[in-house]
Every structure is written in structure tokens, then in C-alpha cells.
C-alpha positions in Angstrom: -55.8 -13.0 -15.2 -58.3 -15.8 -15.0 -61.9 -14.6 -15.7 -63.1 -15.7 -12.3 -60.5 -13.5 -10.5 -60.9 -10.4 -12.7 -61.4 -7.2 -10.8 -62.8 -3.7 -11.5 -60.7 -1.1 -13.3 -59.5 1.5 -10.8 -57.5 4.8 -10.8 -53.9 4.6 -9.7 -52.1 7.9 -10.0 -52.2 9.1 -13.6 -53.3 5.7 -14.9 -56.4 3.6 -15.0 -55.3 0.0 -14.1 -56.7 -3.4 -14.2 -56.9 -5.9 -11.3 -53.2 -6.9 -11.9 -52.1 -3.3 -11.7 -51.4 -3.0 -15.4 -52.3 0.3 -17.1 -55.3 0.3 -19.4 -55.5 3.2 -21.9 -59.2 3.3 -22.9 -59.5 3.8 -26.6 -63.0 3.6 -28.2 -66.1 5.1 -29.6 -69.2 6.8 -28.3 -72.4 5.0 -29.2 -74.3 8.3 -29.9 -77.8 8.2 -31.4 -78.7 4.9 -29.8 -80.2 5.0 -26.3 -80.0 8.8 -26.5 -81.0 9.8 -30.0 -79.7 12.9 -31.8 -81.1 14.6 -34.8 -78.0 14.7 -37.0 -77.2 11.0 -36.2 -80.5 9.4 -37.4 -81.8 12.2 -39.6 -84.9 13.6 -37.7 -85.3 17.2 -36.5 -85.2 19.0 -33.1 -85.0 16.9 -29.9 -85.7 13.2 -29.3 -88.8 13.3 -27.1 -90.6 15.7 -29.4 -89.7 13.5 -32.4 -90.8 10.3 -30.6 -94.2 11.9 -29.6 -94.8 13.0 -33.2 -94.0 9.6 -34.6 -96.2 7.8 -32.1 -99.1 10.0 -33.1 -98.4 9.5 -36.8 -98.1 5.7 -36.8 -99.8 4.6 -33.6 -98.4 3.2 -30.4 -98.0 -0.4 -31.3 -96.2 0.3 -34.6 -94.1 3.0 -32.9 -92.9 0.4 -30.4 -92.1 -2.0 -33.2 -90.1 0.5 -35.2 -88.0 1.8 -32.3 -87.4 -1.6 -30.8 -86.1 -2.8 -34.1 -83.9 0.3 -34.5 -82.4 -0.3 -31.1 -81.9 -4.0 -31.8 -80.0 -3.4 -35.1 -78.2 -0.1 -34.4 -75.8 -1.9 -32.1 -75.5 -5.7 -32.3 -72.9 -8.5 -32.4 -71.5 -7.5 -35.8 -70.8 -3.9 -34.4 -69.0 -5.3 -31.4 -67.0 -7.6 -33.6 -66.0 -4.7 -35.8 -64.8 -2.5 -33.0 -62.9 -5.4 -31.4 -61.2 -6.1 -34.8 -60.0 -2.5 -34.9 -58.3 -3.1 -31.6 -60.5 -0.7 -29.6 -61.2 -1.7 -26.0 -64.1 0.5 -24.9 -67.4 2.0 -25.8 -69.0 5.0 -24.0 -72.8 4.5 -24.1 -74.9 7.7 -23.9 -78.4 7.1 -22.4 -81.5 9.2 -22.0 -83.2 9.0 -18.6 -86.5 8.4 -20.3 -85.5 4.7 -20.9 -85.4 4.2 -17.1 -88.0 6.6 -15.7 -91.3 8.1 -16.9 -92.1 11.8 -16.3 -95.6 10.7 -15.3 -94.1 8.4 -12.6 -91.0 10.1 -11.3 -88.6 8.2 -9.1 -90.1 4.8 -10.3 -87.4 2.9 -12.2 -88.5 1.0 -15.3 -86.8 -2.4 -15.2 -87.5 -3.0 -18.9 -85.5 0.1 -19.8 -82.2 -1.7 -19.0 -82.7 -4.5 -21.6 -80.7 -2.9 -24.4 -78.0 -1.5 -22.1 -77.6 -5.0 -20.5 -77.3 -6.5 -24.0 -74.6 -4.0 -25.2 -72.6 -4.5 -22.0 -72.7 -8.3 -22.5 -71.8 -8.1 -26.2 -68.8 -6.0 -25.5 -67.7 -8.0 -22.4 -67.7 -11.2 -24.4 -65.2 -9.5 -26.7 -63.0 -8.2 -23.9 -64.2 -4.6 -24.2 -65.2 -2.2 -21.5 -68.3 0.0 -21.2 -68.7 3.5 -19.8 -72.3 4.3 -18.9 -73.0 8.0 -19.7 -76.2 9.7 -18.6 -76.5 12.0 -21.5 -80.0 13.5 -20.9 -81.4 14.2 -17.4 -84.8 15.4 -16.3 -85.0 19.1 -16.9 -81.9 19.1 -19.1 -78.5 19.8 -17.8 -77.5 22.0 -20.7 -79.0 24.2 -23.4 -79.0 22.0 -26.5 -80.7 19.2 -28.3 -78.4 16.5 -27.1 -79.8 16.7 -23.6 -83.2 16.2 -25.2 -83.9 19.9 -24.5 -86.9 21.4 -26.4 -85.9 24.9 -25.2 -82.7 26.8 -24.6 -83.0 26.6 -20.8 -81.1 24.2 -18.6 -83.8 23.8 -16.0 -82.1 21.0 -14.1 -80.0 23.3 -12.0 -82.9 25.2 -10.6 -85.1 22.3 -9.6 -84.4 20.1 -6.6 -87.0 17.6 -7.9 -85.0 17.0 -11.1 -81.8 16.6 -9.0 -83.5 14.0 -6.7 -84.5 12.0 -9.7 -81.0 11.8 -11.1 -79.6 10.7 -7.7 -82.3 8.0 -7.6 -81.6 6.8 -11.1 -77.8 6.6 -10.5 -78.4 4.6 -7.3 -80.4 2.1 -9.5 -77.7 2.0 -12.2 -74.9 1.6 -9.7 -76.8 -1.2 -7.9 -77.4 -3.0 -11.1 -73.8 -3.0 -12.4 -71.8 -2.8 -9.1 -70.5 -6.4 -9.7 -70.0 -6.0 -13.5 -66.2 -5.8 -14.0 -66.5 -5.1 -17.8 -68.2 -1.8 -16.9 -65.2 0.5 -16.7 -67.2 3.1 -14.8 -70.0 5.7 -14.7 -70.1 9.0 -16.5 -72.7 10.7 -14.2 -73.7 13.6 -16.4 -72.8 14.6 -19.9 -71.7 18.2 -20.5 -73.3 19.9 -17.6 -73.8 23.7 -18.0 -74.6 25.4 -14.7 -74.5 29.1 -15.4 -74.4 30.1 -11.8 -71.4 27.8 -11.2 -72.9 27.4 -7.6 -75.1 24.3 -7.9 -72.9 21.9 -9.8 -70.2 21.4 -7.1 -72.6 20.6 -4.3 -74.7 18.5 -6.5 -71.7 16.4 -7.7 -70.8 16.0 -4.0 -74.2 14.7 -3.2 -74.4 12.4 -6.3 -71.0 10.9 -5.8 -71.8 10.1 -2.2 -75.0 8.4 -3.2 -73.2 6.3 -5.9 -70.3 5.4 -3.6 -72.8 4.2 -0.9 -74.1 1.7 -3.4 -71.0 0.9 -5.5 -67.6 1.9 -4.0 -65.6 0.1 -6.7 -66.3 1.6 -10.1 -64.4 4.5 -11.6 -66.3 7.7 -12.0 -65.7 9.6 -15.2 -66.6 13.2 -14.4 -67.4 15.9 -17.0 -66.5 19.5 -16.1 -68.9 22.4 -16.2 -69.8 24.3 -19.4 -69.9 21.3 -21.6 -66.9 19.6 -20.0 -64.4 22.4 -20.6 -64.2 24.0 -17.2 -62.9 22.2 -14.0 -62.6 25.1 -11.6 -65.7 23.8 -9.7 -63.5 21.0 -8.3 -61.0 21.4 -5.4 -59.3 18.1 -4.4 -60.1 15.2 -6.7 -62.6 12.6 -5.7 -61.1 9.1 -5.1 -61.0 6.7 -8.0 -62.2 9.4 -10.4 -61.2 10.5 -13.9 -61.9 14.1 -15.0 -63.0 14.0 -18.6 -62.6 16.8 -21.1 -64.4 17.1 -24.4 -62.0 18.3 -27.1 -63.6 19.5 -30.3 -61.5 21.6 -32.6 -63.4 24.5 -34.2 -61.6 24.0 -37.5 -63.2 20.5 -37.7 -66.8 21.6 -37.1 -69.5 23.1 -39.2 -68.0 26.5 -39.5 -64.5 25.2 -39.8 -62.2 26.7 -42.4 -58.9 25.4 -43.8 -56.6 23.4 -41.6 -54.0 24.7 -41.0 -55.7 28.0 -41.4 -58.4 30.4 -40.1 -61.7 29.7 -38.6 -63.8 32.6 -37.3 -60.6 34.8 -37.3 -58.6 32.3 -35.2 -55.6 30.4 -36.6 -55.7 26.6 -36.1 -52.7 24.3 -36.6 -51.3 21.4 -34.7 -49.8 23.6 -32.0 -53.0 25.5 -31.4 -54.8 22.1 -31.1 -52.4 21.0 -28.5 -52.6 24.3 -26.6 -56.3 23.9 -26.3 -56.0 20.3 -25.2 -53.5 21.3 -22.5 -55.9 24.0 -21.3 -58.8 21.5 -21.0 -56.7 18.9 -19.2 -54.9 21.3 -16.8 -56.8 20.0 -13.8 -55.9 16.4 -14.6 -52.2 17.2 -14.8 -52.3 19.5 -11.8 -53.9 16.8 -9.6 -52.0 13.8 -11.1 -55.2 12.1 -12.3 -55.7 10.1 -15.6 -56.5 12.0 -18.8 -59.5 10.7 -20.8 -61.1 12.6 -23.7 -64.8 11.7 -23.5 -65.6 13.2 -26.9 -63.7 14.6 -29.9 -63.8 14.2 -33.6 -64.3 16.3 -36.8 -67.4 16.5 -39.0 -67.0 15.3 -42.6 -68.4 17.2 -45.6 -68.2 14.9 -48.6 -65.7 17.2 -50.3 -62.4 15.2 -50.6 -60.1 18.1 -50.1 -61.9 19.5 -47.1 -62.2 16.0 -45.6 -58.5 15.4 -46.0 -58.0 18.4 -43.8 -60.5 17.1 -41.3 -58.6 13.8 -41.2 -55.4 15.8 -40.5 -57.2 17.4 -37.5 -58.0 13.9 -36.2 -54.5 12.5 -36.8 -53.0 15.5 -34.9 -55.3 14.9 -32.0 -54.6 11.2 -31.8 -50.8 11.9 -31.8 -51.2 14.4 -29.0 -53.3 12.0 -27.0 -50.7 9.3 -27.4 -47.9 11.5 -26.2 -49.8 12.6 -23.2 -51.1 9.1 -22.4 -54.7 10.2 -22.8 -57.5 7.7 -23.3 -60.3 8.7 -25.7 -63.8 8.0 -27.0 -64.5 9.4 -30.5 -67.9 10.9 -31.3 -69.6 9.0 -32.9 -69.8 5.4 -33.9 -72.8 5.3 -36.4 -75.0 7.8 -38.2 -76.5 8.9 -41.5 -73.1 10.0 -42.9 -72.1 13.3 -41.2 -69.5 12.1 -38.6 -69.8 8.3 -37.9 -67.1 5.7 -38.2 -69.9 3.7 -39.8 -72.9 5.2 -41.7 -75.9 4.1 -43.6 -75.5 3.7 -47.4 -76.5 6.7 -49.5 -78.6 4.3 -51.7 -80.4 2.7 -48.7 -84.2 2.9 -48.5 -83.9 5.2 -45.4 -81.5 7.6 -47.1 -83.5 7.8 -50.2 -86.9 8.2 -48.5 -85.6 11.0 -46.2 -83.2 12.6 -48.7 -85.4 15.7 -49.4 -86.2 16.1 -45.8 -82.6 16.0 -44.7 -81.6 18.4 -47.5 -84.3 20.8 -46.2 -82.8 20.5 -42.7 -79.4 21.4 -44.1 -80.7 24.3 -46.2 -82.4 25.8 -43.1 -79.5 25.0 -40.8 -82.0 23.3 -38.5 -79.4 20.9 -37.0 -76.8 22.5 -34.8 -74.2 19.9 -35.3 -72.5 20.1 -38.7 -74.3 23.3 -39.7 -72.5 26.6 -40.3 -75.2 28.2 -38.2 -76.3 30.5 -41.0 -79.1 28.7 -42.8 -81.0 31.1 -45.0 -78.6 34.0 -44.8 -81.0 36.7 -46.0 -83.1 36.0 -43.0 -80.7 34.9 -40.3 -78.0 37.5 -40.8 -80.2 40.5 -40.4 -81.5 39.1 -37.2 -78.0 38.5 -36.0 -77.1 42.1 -36.9 -80.3 43.4 -35.2 -79.5 41.7 -31.9 -75.8 42.8 -32.1 -76.8 46.4 -32.8 -79.6 46.7 -30.2 -77.8 44.7 -27.5 -74.1 45.4 -28.0 -73.1 44.0 -24.5 -75.3 40.9 -24.7 -73.0 37.8 -24.2 -75.3 35.0 -22.9 -74.0 31.8 -21.4 -72.6 29.4 -22.6 -71.4 30.4 -26.1 -72.4 34.0 -26.6 -74.8 36.0 -28.7 -74.4 34.4 -32.1 -74.9 30.9 -30.8 -77.9 32.0 -28.7 -79.6 33.6 -31.7 -78.7 30.6 -33.9 -80.2 28.2 -31.3 -83.5 30.1 -31.1 -83.8 30.9 -34.7 -82.7 27.7 -36.4 -82.5 24.9 -33.9 -85.8 25.7 -32.3 -87.9 27.9 -34.6 -87.0 26.1 -37.8 -86.3 22.7 -36.4 -89.5 22.1 -34.4 -92.0 22.5 -37.3 -89.8 19.9 -39.2 -90.7 17.3 -36.5 -94.1 16.8 -37.9 -92.7 16.6 -41.5 -90.4 13.7 -40.4 -93.3 11.9 -38.7 -95.6 12.2 -41.7 -92.9 10.6 -43.8 -93.4 7.5 -41.7 -97.2 7.6 -41.7 -99.0 5.3 -44.1 -96.2 2.9 -44.5 -96.7 -0.8 -43.8 -94.9 -2.8 -41.2 -92.3 -4.2 -43.6 -91.4 -0.7 -44.8 -90.9 0.6 -41.3 -88.7 -2.4 -40.3 -86.7 -2.0 -43.5 -86.0 1.6 -42.6 -84.7 0.4 -39.2 -82.6 -2.3 -40.8 -80.7 0.2 -42.8 -78.8 0.9 -39.6 -77.6 -2.7 -39.2 -73.9 -3.1 -39.6 -74.2 -5.4 -42.6 -76.2 -2.7 -44.4 -73.8 0.1 -43.6 -70.5 1.5 -45.0 -67.3 1.9 -43.0 -65.5 5.3 -43.2 -62.2 3.5 -44.0 -59.7 6.3 -43.4 -61.2 7.0 -40.0 -61.1 3.3 -39.2 -57.4 3.1 -40.0 -56.5 6.1 -37.9 -58.5 4.9 -34.9 -56.9 1.4 -35.2 -53.5 3.0 -35.1 -54.4 5.5 -32.4 
């Protein structure tokens, strides 16, 4: 189709189709750790806003801006888009933090300058024939309980505050107005992994948010996460028009506590059939309503042990084969990091990796990062606490993931992680501008290493 006549992607039955009506199976990556930073991706501790505040105090406002602007510039650039296009991928899901576009001190006032990097990424990908899905990954008040919504607590306050909800509606009206004519934006992912414990607020809020977006932009596809971290879809009745309901499909055998594959993880047997059964459960709503299937996040975590990582690659290959058979699109988590999960990662001998090696080892020893950790940390401390809570509160089963995860979050991902924030910032203090810029440049594609087996599997997927 000539470029001048290209039209938006849209939903047609079980397919996403282009302007000519031809099916488009979106296959790509999530650009985690960029416009929504995460501790395990770039090596800091706790949540993004806390870390940024500590770094600003440690190195000063001007140098803080210089460092993070450079990191945003190099973390995703033309060479990254070229690499993804060369693999034959056709889309990138871009997680963003609301703080780029709105300041807590001036709520409901949109920051125009916050769009610069997102505009740049959309343009880079469009020039290579690749689509973008804009994903609001962190909202005011936090829509879920963990670090990836920039949550400094374990409380998803978003659901109880109309003010927070008003701000998200206002932000999406601005995003939709900005990109309503951009055909290389595949669509909008209005909220990553919502977790409304009451299950009473999320449905009406989605109704309100979608009406607001559609009033500004009736054309773009909406990619909608289900409740409880995009695993539950019973909050929806009839599907919204031109909407894809996205599941997240992580396999426990491929995560931090994962055991052998095929084999046992936390007393549950995982093999290819079990992986497919869970996928079918998570996509039941899509198949029941005859809407497209798109897996917004999936992917194992790698350990550095060849034998274990071979099993992790088998998890990945089984998932990709299942997705092909069910005509499911996908976006793997994540594109680039310090070496835990990324398709591309910084080199172990880079100045950044060497400078922060002891710090990241301490994080691992303490289990301070949720993602990739076994959730145990220093066992002689954590396990007695786990046993205490289990013994004293035998019926305690908190939302969303139960007692063990609740204790782990408070004890490791908050109590241990938050004191580490200052340690990370102090490792940047006293460095000259050249050293800070060199650290950022370690994340440039030309200074990184490609996880070659993962690249091959995704190219074939």
C-alpha cells in the first residue's frame, strides 16, 4: 500500500489487520527499563522515583539531567531499531512512566517536553516499518503493588483515589490527541498489569477511560490488560470495539524460583502441556469472544549456568510454538538490560558493570530485587519471618499473590531494597562528567552483547 494511503491497524474478528485487510501478527519486544526504569534492568535498587531523587541529591540537578538524558538517548537509538528490524520483528511495546508527562506538583498539567523521547522512538521504528504500542506502565498512585509501577510501598493506592484516576484520563486524552493520526502506532495499552483487589473499580474505570480515549481518537486499537497483573478477564462482559485483550504469560519454571524444566517448581510439575494449559486459561476470554490474542509480556530469566539456561530456552521455544499454533502475537520482556533477561545486555567488562559489580552482587545476596530472585535472600533471617507469619496467621492469604510474596515484598523488596538506594547514588557521586556519560554509553547498542540463542528463537518465532 502506498505510504500516503496507509491506514491504522484495526481489529477484524480474531485478527489485527492493516488498511488492506491483511492480517498483521505483531511480534516484538518490550522496551522495559527505558521510559519506565526498573531495578533489575539497569542495576539500581527499589523503585524509579526514589532512585532518581537520590541520584539528583548525590550529583546535583544539572548533572542528573545530563546523565539521564544521555541514558535515554543511547538506550534506544537507530542501531537498536535496525537490529530489531533485521531480526524480522515488526513491533515494540514501549512502557512509560506518567512522570515523564506530568509532575506531581502540577497535576493535570501535561509536560510537552516529556514526549521527546517517545516521539523519537516511534519515528525510528516507523522509518523501519515497525509498529509501536504505547504502554502506560506506571500511573499516579500505582495501579499494582510492586516496583514496576514505581511503587515505593506495597499498596495500590490508585484504585481508592478519584484524583489519581482523573489524572490518568487526562494523560490518555493528551497521548491520544498527539498520536491519533500516527498510523505506525499500532495502539494504546492504557494500563499495565492493573491489580484492583476489590474488583469493583476497574471495570467502571476502564469504561470511563475508553470513552475518553475514543472521544479523542476513535481509530487506534486498544490493548487491554486484565485485572490481577493481566491474568483475569472476568471484569469484562462484552468486548469493547477495536480492542485486543492482552494476557501476560510468565511460566513459573522460567523465573527466579524456577526448577528443572520439565520438572517441579514449588511442588507443581511444568512441561510443555502445562505451559499450554496455563496459556489457554489466560486467553479464554479472547477465544470466547472471538477477539485477537496478543501476549503483552512473557519470557524466562537467565542464570548464567549453561545447563539451566538451556532449560529456560526450552521454555521459550515451547511458548513460541504454542503462540504460532494459536495465531497469538507477542512482545517479549525485555529488550535490553544488565544481563538478567534482555535480548541485548551490557558487557560484563563494561565500566558500568565493573563499577556496580559489588553493589549488584549485594542486591542479589539480599534478594532485594523481586525479579529474578528466589525470594529468600539471607535465609537465616527471612525463613524464620516467613515461618512466624505462617504460624501466627495461618489463614492469611493477601492479594495478589499470597502470604509468601507479601512477606517477601515487605522484607526484601522494601526493607532491604530502600536502604540500597542511597548506596547506588553514592557510587555516582564524585565522578566527573566524562565518567557519568561513559556509564550511560555502556547501554548503547554498539557497546552491548546480543543474547544470540534468544535472537535466533525470536527471529524464527
